[in-house]
C-alpha positions in Angstrom: -140.5 -21.6 43.8 -138.8 -21.8 41.2 -135.0 -20.9 40.9 -132.5 -20.7 37.9 -129.0 -21.2 38.4 -125.7 -20.8 36.1 -122.5 -22.0 37.3 -119.7 -20.7 35.0 -115.6 -21.2 34.6 -112.7 -22.8 33.4 -112.8 -26.5 32.7 -111.1 -28.0 35.4 -112.7 -25.9 38.3 -115.5 -28.4 38.9 -118.2 -26.3 37.3 -120.2 -29.2 36.0 -119.7 -31.4 39.2 -121.1 -28.3 41.3 -124.1 -28.0 39.2 -124.7 -31.6 39.2 -124.3 -31.9 42.9 -127.1 -29.1 43.3 -129.5 -31.5 40.8 -128.7 -34.7 43.0 -129.3 -32.7 46.3 -132.6 -31.2 44.8 -133.6 -34.7 43.7 -132.8 -36.2 46.8 -134.9 -33.6 48.6 -138.0 -34.3 46.3 -137.9 -31.5 44.1 -138.0 -31.1 40.3 -134.9 -30.3 38.6 -133.2 -30.0 35.4 -129.0 -29.9 34.7 -127.6 -29.1 31.3 -123.9 -29.0 31.0 -122.2 -27.1 28.4 -118.3 -27.2 27.9 -115.5 -26.1 25.1 -113.9 -28.7 23.3 -110.5 -27.7 25.3 -112.1 -29.6 28.5 -109.6 -28.4 31.1 -108.8 -24.7 30.8 -111.6 -24.3 28.3 -114.8 -22.8 29.0 -117.7 -24.5 31.0 -121.0 -23.5 32.4 -123.9 -25.4 33.5 -127.9 -24.5 34.1 -129.6 -26.1 36.4 -133.3 -25.1 37.4 -134.9 -26.2 40.8 -138.6 -25.8 41.5 -141.5 -27.5 43.5 -143.5 -27.9 40.2 -142.5 -29.2 37.2 -140.4 -27.3 35.0 -141.3 -26.0 32.0 -138.2 -25.7 29.8 -134.6 -26.6 30.8 -133.1 -23.5 29.3 -132.6 -19.6 30.8 -132.3 -16.5 29.4 -131.8 -14.6 32.6 -130.9 -16.5 35.6 -131.9 -15.9 39.1 -128.4 -16.7 40.4 -125.1 -16.8 38.4 -122.1 -18.2 39.8 -118.7 -16.8 38.4 -115.7 -18.6 39.0 -113.5 -16.3 36.6 -113.4 -13.2 34.7 -114.6 -14.5 31.5 -117.8 -15.9 33.1 -118.4 -12.9 35.2 -118.3 -10.6 32.1 -120.6 -13.1 30.4 -123.2 -13.6 33.0 -123.3 -10.4 34.8 -125.6 -8.7 32.2 -127.9 -11.6 32.3 -128.9 -12.2 35.9 -132.7 -11.0 36.5 -132.9 -7.8 38.2 -133.1 -8.5 42.1 -130.7 -11.8 41.2 -127.9 -12.8 42.9 -124.3 -13.2 41.7 -121.5 -14.8 43.5 -117.9 -14.2 42.2 -114.8 -15.8 42.7 -112.9 -12.7 43.8 -109.6 -15.0 43.5 -109.5 -15.0 40.1 -111.7 -11.9 39.1 -110.0 -8.7 38.8 -112.7 -6.3 37.8 -115.6 -5.8 40.1 -119.1 -6.0 38.5 -121.1 -2.8 38.0 -124.8 -3.5 38.5 -126.9 -1.7 41.2 -130.0 -3.8 40.8 -128.5 -7.3 41.6 -126.9 -8.5 44.7 -123.5 -9.6 44.3 -121.1 -11.8 46.9 -117.3 -11.7 46.3 -115.8 -14.5 47.7 -112.4 -15.5 47.9 -113.3 -19.1 46.7 -109.7 -20.3 45.9 -108.3 -19.3 49.5 -111.0 -20.8 51.2 -110.6 -24.1 49.5 -106.7 -24.5 49.8 -107.5 -23.5 53.3 -109.6 -26.5 53.6 -107.8 -29.0 51.6 -107.3 -28.0 47.8 -107.9 -25.2 45.3 -109.8 -27.7 43.2 -112.6 -27.3 46.1 -113.5 -23.7 45.0 -116.6 -24.7 43.5 -117.7 -25.9 46.9 -117.1 -23.0 48.4 -118.7 -20.8 45.7 -121.7 -22.9 46.2 -121.9 -22.6 49.8 -121.9 -19.3 49.6 -124.7 -18.9 47.1 -126.8 -21.3 49.7 -125.9 -19.1 52.5 -127.1 -16.0 50.4 -130.0 -17.4 48.6 -131.2 -20.9 50.4 -132.6 -22.9 47.6 -131.4 -25.7 49.3 -129.9 -26.7 52.7 -126.5 -27.2 53.1 -127.4 -30.4 55.0 -128.9 -31.5 51.6 -125.7 -30.8 49.4 -123.6 -32.6 52.4 -125.9 -35.5 51.9 -125.7 -35.6 48.0 -121.6 -35.4 48.4 -121.9 -38.5 50.7 -124.2 -40.1 48.3 -123.0 -39.2 44.7 -119.2 -38.1 45.3 -117.3 -40.4 42.8 -115.4 -43.2 44.3 -112.0 -41.9 42.8 -112.9 -39.0 44.8 -114.2 -40.2 48.3 -110.9 -39.2 50.3 -112.1 -35.3 49.4 -115.7 -35.6 51.0 -115.1 -34.2 54.6 -112.7 -31.6 53.1 -115.6 -30.7 50.3 -118.3 -30.3 53.4 -115.8 -28.5 55.2 -115.4 -26.2 52.5 -119.1 -25.7 52.0 -119.5 -24.9 55.8 -117.0 -22.7 56.1 -117.7 -20.5 52.8 -121.2 -19.8 54.3 -119.2 -18.4 57.4 -116.5 -16.1 55.7 -116.6 -12.5 56.1 -117.7 -11.3 52.4 -117.8 -8.3 50.4 -121.6 -8.0 49.7 -122.9 -5.1 47.0 
């Protein structure tokens, strides 16, 4: 099994942290993983994305032209990665910020109000966890328990007060009624 994931959004949405957390969870689960961050010079408010590849065998190349999964936290990310997702792949879209729906019929698309879920359980800054929780519910590359354990083990000390809220957002995002296309 090898799955490639691209997470993309504005800087400040926790895109890189979400990818890093997936990488930690995969490593802690004994899987092979690559994580490559990319962000514009603007940082907060600019564009950011990361590529995560998780496999049960060594990974040949860390780059991905056509991911199995794309998580788009904003409209520019959806516009950019929608055409790149592999046929039969999965696209998770933050419908809190994306105004136009995807138009491909050969992939599964899940629209999730990530900002609203995050706000209900703590802070809009946890929308990244809502999107990742949703992704793992629809394509369980890792278990939610593995991700929660990675949060416990790798959340920066400055964010430790948000640990339980992040875990709640992960779990609630997998239980929300979602628009699946």
